[in-house]
C-alpha positions as CSV (number, residue, x, y, z in Angstrom):
1,X,160.3,162.3,68.2
2,X,162.0,158.8,68.1
3,X,160.3,156.4,65.8
4,X,159.5,152.8,67.3
5,X,162.5,151.4,65.1
6,X,164.8,154.1,66.8
7,X,163.8,153.1,70.1
8,X,164.2,149.6,69.8
9,X,167.7,149.9,68.4
10,X,168.7,152.3,71.5
11,X,167.4,149.7,73.7
12,X,169.3,147.0,72.0
13,X,172.6,149.2,72.4
14,X,171.9,150.1,75.9
15,X,170.9,146.6,77.2
16,X,173.4,144.5,78.9
17,X,175.1,141.5,77.2
18,X,173.1,139.4,79.4
19,X,169.9,140.4,78.1
20,X,170.4,140.7,74.5
21,X,169.2,137.6,72.6
22,X,169.3,136.5,69.2
23,X,166.1,136.3,67.5
24,X,164.3,133.2,68.3
25,X,161.8,131.5,66.0
26,X,159.6,130.8,69.0
27,X,159.3,134.6,69.7
28,X,157.2,135.0,66.9
29,X,154.3,132.8,68.2
30,X,151.3,134.7,69.5
31,X,151.3,136.0,73.0
32,X,147.6,135.6,73.5
33,X,145.6,132.5,74.5
34,X,147.1,129.8,72.4
35,X,150.0,129.1,74.5
36,X,147.5,128.6,77.4
37,X,145.1,126.5,75.2
38,X,148.1,124.6,74.1
39,X,149.7,123.7,77.7
40,X,146.2,123.1,79.0
41,X,145.6,120.5,76.2
42,X,148.9,118.9,76.7
43,X,148.3,118.5,80.4
44,X,144.8,117.0,79.8
45,X,146.1,114.7,77.4
46,X,148.9,113.5,79.5
47,X,146.5,113.1,82.5
48,X,143.9,111.2,80.7
49,X,146.7,108.6,79.3
50,X,146.4,105.5,81.6
51,X,144.3,107.6,84.1
52,X,142.2,104.6,85.1
53,X,145.3,102.1,85.1
54,X,146.6,102.9,88.7
55,X,144.6,100.9,91.4
56,X,142.7,103.3,93.8
57,X,144.1,103.5,97.4
58,X,143.0,104.3,100.9
59,X,142.8,108.1,100.2
60,X,140.8,107.5,97.0
61,X,138.7,105.0,99.0
62,X,137.8,107.7,101.3
63,X,136.7,110.2,98.6
64,X,134.3,107.7,97.1
65,X,132.9,106.6,100.2
66,X,132.3,110.3,101.7
67,X,131.3,111.7,98.1
68,X,128.7,108.7,97.8
69,X,127.1,109.3,100.8
70,X,123.7,111.4,101.2
71,X,124.6,115.1,102.1
72,X,123.2,114.8,105.7
73,X,125.5,111.6,106.2
74,X,128.3,113.6,104.7
75,X,127.9,116.5,107.1
76,X,127.9,114.0,109.7
77,X,131.0,112.5,108.6
78,X,132.8,115.7,108.3
79,X,131.9,116.6,111.8
80,X,133.9,113.6,113.1
81,X,136.6,113.3,110.7
82,X,138.0,114.6,107.3
83,X,136.8,118.1,107.6
84,X,139.7,119.3,106.0
85,X,138.7,117.5,102.8
86,X,135.1,118.7,103.1
87,X,135.0,121.2,100.4
88,X,136.3,118.7,97.9
89,X,134.0,115.9,99.1
90,X,131.2,118.4,98.5
91,X,132.3,119.2,94.9
92,X,132.9,115.3,94.2
93,X,129.2,114.4,95.5
94,X,127.5,115.5,92.4
95,X,130.2,113.8,90.4
96,X,129.8,110.5,92.3
97,X,125.9,110.8,92.2
98,X,125.6,111.1,88.3
99,X,128.5,109.4,87.0
100,X,129.3,106.8,89.4
101,X,132.7,105.4,91.1
102,X,134.6,104.6,88.0
103,X,138.3,105.2,88.6
104,X,138.6,107.7,85.3
105,X,135.3,109.6,86.4
106,X,136.5,110.1,89.9
107,X,139.8,111.2,88.9
108,X,138.6,113.7,86.0
109,X,138.0,116.8,88.1
110,X,141.7,116.6,89.1
111,X,142.8,116.0,85.5
112,X,140.7,119.0,84.6
113,X,142.2,121.3,87.5
114,X,145.7,120.3,86.2
115,X,145.0,121.5,82.9
116,X,143.8,124.5,84.0
117,X,146.9,124.9,86.2
118,X,149.2,124.5,83.4
119,X,147.6,127.2,81.7
120,X,147.8,129.3,84.7
121,X,151.5,128.7,85.1
122,X,152.0,129.7,81.3
123,X,150.2,133.1,82.1
124,X,152.1,133.6,85.1
125,X,155.6,132.9,83.3
126,X,154.6,135.1,80.6
127,X,154.0,137.8,83.2
128,X,157.1,137.3,85.1
129,X,159.6,136.9,82.0
130,X,158.3,136.3,78.6
131,X,156.1,134.4,76.4
132,X,158.5,132.0,75.5
133,X,159.4,131.2,79.0
134,X,155.7,131.1,79.9
135,X,155.3,128.6,77.4
136,X,157.9,126.4,78.4
137,X,157.0,126.5,81.9
138,X,153.4,125.5,81.3
139,X,154.6,122.3,79.2
140,X,157.2,121.7,82.0
141,X,154.6,121.8,84.3
142,X,152.2,119.6,82.0
143,X,155.1,117.1,81.7
144,X,156.2,116.7,85.3
145,X,155.7,113.1,86.4
146,X,154.6,114.3,90.0
147,X,152.1,116.6,88.6
148,X,150.4,113.6,86.7
149,X,150.7,111.5,90.0
150,X,148.2,113.8,91.6
151,X,146.3,114.7,88.4
152,X,145.4,111.0,88.3
153,X,144.3,110.9,92.0
154,X,140.7,111.4,93.5
155,X,141.8,113.8,96.0
156,X,142.0,117.6,95.9
157,X,145.8,118.3,95.8
158,X,145.7,119.1,91.9
159,X,143.2,122.1,92.8
160,X,145.4,123.1,95.4
161,X,148.1,123.8,93.0
162,X,145.5,125.8,90.7
163,X,144.6,128.0,93.4
164,X,148.2,128.7,94.7
165,X,149.1,129.9,91.1
166,X,145.7,131.9,91.1
167,X,146.5,133.6,94.4
168,X,150.0,134.4,93.5
169,X,148.6,136.0,90.2
170,X,146.1,137.9,92.4
171,X,148.6,139.1,94.9
172,X,150.8,140.4,92.1
173,X,147.7,142.4,90.6
174,X,147.3,144.0,94.1
175,X,150.9,144.9,94.1
176,X,150.6,146.4,90.7
177,X,147.5,147.9,91.0
178,X,145.8,145.9,88.5
179,X,142.0,145.1,88.2
180,X,139.1,146.0,90.4
181,X,139.4,145.4,94.1
182,X,142.4,143.0,93.8
183,X,143.0,142.6,97.3
184,X,139.2,141.0,97.6
185,X,139.7,138.6,95.0
186,X,142.8,137.6,96.6
187,X,141.3,137.0,100.1
188,X,138.5,135.0,98.1
189,X,141.3,132.7,96.8
190,X,142.9,132.4,99.8
191,X,139.6,131.1,101.4
192,X,139.0,128.6,98.5
193,X,142.5,127.4,98.9
194,X,142.0,127.0,102.8
195,X,138.9,124.9,102.0
196,X,140.7,122.6,99.6
197,X,143.4,122.0,102.3
198,X,144.5,124.1,105.4
199,X,148.0,123.3,104.7
200,X,148.1,125.0,101.8
201,X,147.7,128.3,103.6
202,X,151.5,127.9,103.6
203,X,151.4,129.8,100.3
204,X,151.1,132.9,102.6
205,X,154.3,132.9,103.9
206,X,156.1,133.5,100.4
207,X,153.2,136.1,99.5
208,X,154.2,137.9,102.9
209,X,157.8,138.5,101.5
210,X,156.3,139.9,98.3
211,X,154.6,142.7,100.1
212,X,157.1,143.3,102.9
213,X,158.0,146.7,103.2
214,X,155.5,147.6,100.3
215,X,152.7,150.2,100.6
216,X,150.3,147.4,100.3
217,X,151.5,145.6,103.7
218,X,148.9,146.8,105.9
219,X,145.9,146.0,103.6
220,X,147.6,142.7,102.6
221,X,147.6,141.7,106.4
222,X,143.9,142.9,106.8
223,X,142.9,140.7,103.9
224,X,144.8,137.8,105.2
225,X,143.3,138.1,108.6
226,X,139.9,138.3,107.4
227,X,140.3,135.3,105.3
228,X,141.5,133.2,108.3
229,X,138.6,134.5,110.1
230,X,136.4,133.2,107.7
231,X,138.0,130.0,107.5
232,X,138.4,130.0,111.6
233,X,135.5,127.2,112.1
234,X,137.4,124.7,109.8
235,X,140.8,125.5,111.2
236,X,139.2,124.8,114.8
237,X,137.4,121.4,113.6
238,X,140.7,120.5,111.8
239,X,142.5,121.0,115.2
240,X,139.8,118.7,117.0
241,X,140.3,116.2,114.4
242,X,144.4,116.4,114.6
243,X,144.6,112.6,115.5
244,X,144.1,111.6,111.9
245,X,147.6,112.5,111.2
246,X,149.0,111.0,114.4
247,X,150.5,108.4,111.9
248,X,153.2,110.9,110.4
249,X,156.6,110.5,112.1
250,X,159.3,113.2,112.5
251,X,161.2,114.3,109.6
252,X,164.3,112.6,108.8
253,X,167.1,113.6,106.1
254,X,165.6,111.0,103.7
255,X,162.6,112.9,103.8
256,X,164.3,116.0,102.6
257,X,166.0,114.0,99.9
258,X,162.4,112.4,98.7
259,X,161.2,116.1,99.0
260,X,163.7,117.2,96.3
261,X,163.4,114.2,94.0
262,X,159.7,114.6,94.2
263,X,159.9,118.2,93.2
264,X,161.9,117.4,90.2
265,X,160.1,114.4,89.0
266,X,162.6,111.5,89.7
267,X,166.1,110.9,90.9
268,X,166.9,110.6,87.5
269,X,165.5,114.1,86.3
270,X,166.9,115.7,89.5
271,X,170.4,116.9,88.5
272,X,169.1,118.3,84.8
273,X,166.0,120.2,86.7
274,X,168.1,121.4,89.4
275,X,170.7,122.9,86.9
276,X,167.7,124.3,84.6
277,X,165.9,125.8,87.6
278,X,169.2,127.3,89.0
279,X,169.9,129.0,85.5
280,X,166.5,130.1,85.2
281,X,166.6,132.2,88.4
282,X,170.1,133.1,88.4
283,X,169.8,136.5,86.6
284,X,165.9,137.0,86.6
285,X,165.1,139.2,89.8
286,X,161.7,139.7,89.3
287,X,161.0,135.7,88.8
288,X,163.4,134.8,91.5
289,X,161.6,137.0,93.8
290,X,158.4,135.4,93.2
291,X,159.5,131.9,92.8
292,X,162.3,131.1,95.3
293,X,160.2,131.8,98.3
294,X,157.4,129.9,97.0
295,X,159.7,127.0,96.5
296,X,161.7,126.8,99.5
297,X,159.7,128.7,102.5
298,X,156.6,126.2,102.7
299,X,158.6,123.2,102.7
300,X,160.9,124.5,105.2
301,X,158.2,125.8,107.6
302,X,156.4,122.6,107.6
303,X,159.7,120.4,108.1
304,X,160.9,122.5,111.0
305,X,157.0,122.6,112.8
306,X,157.3,118.9,112.0
307,X,160.4,118.2,114.3
308,X,158.3,119.4,117.2
309,X,154.6,118.0,116.1
310,X,154.9,115.8,113.0
311,X,152.9,116.9,110.2
312,X,155.1,116.8,107.3
313,X,154.1,114.6,104.1
314,X,155.0,115.7,100.5
315,X,151.3,116.3,99.4
316,X,150.9,118.7,101.8
317,X,153.5,120.9,100.1
318,X,152.4,120.1,96.6
319,X,151.6,123.6,95.8
320,X,155.4,124.1,95.3
321,X,155.1,122.2,91.9
322,X,154.2,125.3,89.8
323,X,157.4,127.1,91.2
324,X,159.5,124.4,90.0
325,X,157.9,124.6,86.6
326,X,158.2,128.2,86.3
327,X,162.0,128.0,87.2
328,X,162.8,125.2,84.7
329,X,160.7,127.0,82.0
330,X,163.0,130.3,82.4
331,X,166.0,128.2,82.3
332,X,165.0,126.2,79.2
333,X,164.3,129.9,77.8
334,X,168.1,130.9,78.4
335,X,169.3,128.1,76.2
336,X,169.8,128.7,72.4
337,X,167.2,127.4,70.1
338,X,168.8,123.7,69.0
339,X,170.7,123.0,72.4
340,X,167.2,123.8,74.0
341,X,165.6,121.2,71.7
342,X,168.1,118.6,72.9
343,X,167.7,119.5,76.7
344,X,163.9,119.0,76.4
345,X,164.3,115.7,74.3
346,X,166.6,114.8,77.4
347,X,163.8,115.8,79.9
348,X,161.2,113.9,78.2
349,X,163.4,110.9,78.0
350,X,164.3,111.0,81.6
351,X,160.8,111.5,82.9
352,X,159.5,108.5,80.7
353,X,160.5,105.7,83.5
354,X,158.5,107.6,86.1
355,X,155.5,108.2,84.1
356,X,155.5,104.5,83.1
357,X,155.8,103.6,86.8
358,X,153.2,105.9,88.1
359,X,150.6,104.4,85.5
360,X,151.0,100.5,86.7
361,X,148.3,99.0,88.7
362,X,150.3,98.7,91.8
363,X,151.9,102.2,91.7
364,X,150.0,103.2,94.9
365,X,150.1,102.4,98.5
366,X,147.6,99.6,98.1
367,X,146.6,97.5,95.1
368,X,142.8,97.3,96.0
369,X,142.0,96.5,92.4
370,X,144.1,93.1,92.6
371,X,142.0,92.3,96.0
372,X,138.7,92.9,94.2
373,X,139.9,90.8,91.3
374,X,140.8,87.7,93.2
375,X,137.4,88.0,95.2
376,X,135.5,88.4,92.1
377,X,137.0,85.2,90.6
378,X,137.5,83.3,94.0
379,X,134.8,84.0,96.6
380,X,131.4,82.4,96.8
381,X,128.0,83.9,97.8
382,X,127.6,83.5,101.7
383,X,131.5,83.4,102.4
384,X,132.4,85.4,105.6
385,X,134.7,88.3,105.5
386,X,136.8,89.2,108.8
387,X,138.0,92.8,108.8
388,X,141.3,92.7,111.0
389,X,142.0,96.4,111.3
390,X,138.6,98.5,111.5
391,X,140.3,101.6,110.2
392,X,140.6,99.9,106.8
393,X,136.9,99.3,106.1
394,X,136.9,102.1,103.9
395,X,139.0,100.4,101.5
396,X,136.4,97.4,101.1
397,X,133.6,100.0,99.9
398,X,135.6,100.7,97.0
399,X,133.9,97.5,95.2
400,X,130.6,97.2,97.0
401,X,129.1,94.7,94.6
402,X,131.9,92.1,95.5
403,X,132.0,92.9,99.3
404,X,128.1,92.8,99.9
405,X,127.9,89.3,98.6
406,X,130.3,88.3,101.7
407,X,129.2,88.1,105.2
408,X,131.0,90.5,107.5
409,X,131.3,88.9,110.8
410,X,132.9,92.1,112.3
411,X,130.3,94.7,111.8
412,X,127.9,95.8,114.3
413,X,127.0,98.8,112.9
414,X,127.5,100.3,109.4
415,X,130.0,103.2,108.8
416,X,127.4,105.5,107.5
417,X,125.2,104.9,111.0
418,X,128.1,105.9,113.1
419,X,129.2,108.7,110.7
420,X,132.7,107.7,110.0
421,X,134.6,105.4,107.9
422,X,134.9,102.5,110.3
423,X,131.5,101.5,111.7
424,X,131.2,99.8,115.2
425,X,133.1,96.6,115.7
426,X,131.2,93.4,116.9
427,X,132.0,91.9,120.2
428,X,134.0,88.6,119.9
429,X,131.5,86.6,121.2
430,X,129.2,87.5,118.4
431,X,131.8,87.2,115.9
432,X,132.4,83.5,117.1
433,X,128.5,83.0,116.8
434,X,128.3,84.4,113.4
435,X,130.7,81.9,112.3
436,X,128.5,79.0,112.7
437,X,127.2,77.7,109.4
438,X,130.3,79.3,107.6
439,X,132.9,77.3,105.8
440,X,135.0,79.8,104.1
441,X,136.3,82.9,105.8
442,X,138.1,85.7,103.8
443,X,140.9,87.8,105.6
444,X,142.4,90.9,104.4
445,X,145.6,92.2,106.2
446,X,146.7,95.5,105.2
447,X,149.7,97.2,105.9
448,X,149.1,99.6,108.9
449,X,150.7,102.9,109.4
450,X,153.9,103.3,111.2
451,X,152.4,104.5,114.6
452,X,149.3,102.1,114.5
453,X,151.3,99.0,113.8
454,X,151.6,98.3,117.5
455,X,147.7,98.6,118.1
456,X,147.0,96.7,114.9
457,X,149.2,93.8,116.0
458,X,147.4,93.7,119.1
459,X,144.0,93.5,117.6
460,X,145.2,90.7,115.3
461,X,146.8,88.6,117.9
462,X,143.4,89.2,120.1
463,X,140.5,88.8,117.9
464,X,141.8,86.9,115.0
465,X,143.5,83.9,117.0
466,X,140.5,83.5,118.9
467,X,138.1,83.7,116.3
468,X,139.9,81.3,114.1
469,X,140.7,78.7,116.6
470,X,137.0,79.0,118.0
471,X,135.8,78.4,114.5
472,X,138.0,75.7,113.5
473,X,139.3,77.6,110.8
474,X,142.7,76.6,108.8
475,X,144.7,78.7,106.0
476,X,143.7,77.2,102.7
477,X,145.4,80.0,100.4
478,X,146.8,83.2,100.3
479,X,147.7,86.3,97.8
480,X,150.3,88.8,98.5
481,X,149.6,92.2,97.0
482,X,150.7,95.6,97.3
483,X,149.8,96.9,100.6
484,X,148.9,93.6,102.0
485,X,147.9,90.1,101.7
486,X,144.4,88.4,101.0
487,X,143.8,85.2,102.8
488,X,141.3,82.4,102.7
489,X,140.5,80.3,105.5
490,X,138.5,76.9,105.4
491,X,136.7,75.0,108.1
492,X,138.7,71.9,109.3
493,X,136.9,68.7,108.2
494,X,135.0,67.4,111.2
495,X,135.6,70.3,113.4
496,X,132.7,70.3,116.1
497,X,131.4,74.0,116.2
498,X,130.2,73.7,119.8
499,X,133.8,72.9,121.1
500,X,135.1,75.7,123.8
501,X,137.8,78.1,122.4
502,X,141.5,76.5,123.3
503,X,143.3,78.4,126.0
504,X,146.5,78.2,124.0
505,X,146.7,80.9,121.4
506,X,149.0,80.1,118.4
507,X,150.9,82.9,116.8
508,X,149.1,84.8,113.9
509,X,149.7,83.0,110.5
C-alpha cells in the first residue's frame, strides 16, 4: 500500500508541466470559511465607502416611491407597471418603513447582497479551480468598479448577481449528485432569480450548455419548465407592461464596445482584464465550461433579440460580472507570486479613477440631490411648481419635505390615487387658473428618454408656453445640473392676470 507521500510524488511525476506549480505561500491559507469572510468583508467595505455620495436617479426614485407606499397601494401599482421589480419593492418595503429613505439606508441591501455574492464567487472559484484562485476571484469581484456601481444603487441588480452565482452552484450540485434534491433547490433559485428580474433568466442558456447530453438533461428541463410555470403570471404581466422599455433603442457597435468596457470595469482596465481572463480560461477546461458560456451567451442572446425588438441595456446582463471575476481570478493564479503582486497593484491602480468617478454626486443620469439643494435654499413657501413631463414626477418625490411646500399647479390626482408614478395631469385652463396669486414658479426640465423626446417637446411647447404667457411669467434664473435644468420664473411687474392668452406663442426658452 502506497503512503500519501509516495502518492503525491507519483502525481507530481506524472503531471503535465502546465499542472506543476512551485510552492505558493498563499496555498497554506485555510480552505474553509476564512477566504469567504475575507472577500465578503472587503466587498462590504468597498460598497460602504461613499455609498451616500452619488445622487439618486430616476430608477432609485421609483424604488423609494414604490417601497414607501402602503401594501394595497403598492400591489395596485404593480398591476399597472414595474411588475418586474415587484419582488424587490416588497423586500424594500419594510426597510423604507422602518429606517426611512436616506440614500445609504436604501442602498445597504444591495451592498449586503454584493458582499454575499463576493463570498459566493470565492466558493465557486475554489470549487472549479483551487482555493487560491477562488480567493483571487472573490477579491476581483469585490474590487470591480461596475460591481460597486450596482452595490451602491437602490435596485435589485446586485441581488441578481448573487442569485446567478447560487443557481450556478446548485446546477453543479445536480450534475455531481451533491446534496438532497439538488434540482428542487435549483428550481427555487430560478424562481427567485426570475422574480428579481425576468431578464436574469438568461442564465438558463449557459446552464443548458452544461447539462446538454448529460444524464440530467431531462430532469433539468422539467425543473426549468416548472420554474417558468410558477413565474408565468409575472411573465404575462411583464409582457403587458412591455411599453415601459419602449425607450430602448436598437443596439449598435458602440453598445458592444460599452458592454466590454463595463464588464472589465473601465476602458483603462479592459486590456489587462481581457488578458488575465484569457489566461485564466486557456487551459482550465472545467472552469471554461462554466464561465465562458456564462460570460458570452446571455449578452449575445439579448443583443440579437434587440435587433428585432429592442430590449438590451447593460444592467439586464449584469449577471455576467461574477463570470468575469472567476476568469480574472484564475488568470491571476497562473502568475508567479511576485509578478502576481505587481499585476494586482496594477489592477487596483487602474480601477481607482473609475471608483472615484462612480462616487461623484453627479455620476448617475440625474443629479436630483443638486436640484433639491437649490430648491431648499432658493424656494419660498407657496411658490408654484410646474411639472413639464409627467413621467418625471417620481423624481420629485425623492425629497417630499422640499416639494410639498411648493404648489404643484399641474397635478389633478396624486400618483398614489391613480396607481402609478405619474398621477393625473390637470387641464390647461385649470393650470392657468391656479397661477392666479402666484408670483414665482419653478420648472424642472429633465432630459427625456430618446423615444420620448418628440412627445416631450410637444408637451413642452403646448402646455408650458401657453401657461407661461397666460400667467405673465418670465425667466429670472436657471441652474444647469446633470440630467436637466431647473428654472425660476417670476411674474412680470404690472401684468394684468385677466388678460387673454396671446395667440402667438414664442418658442420655448
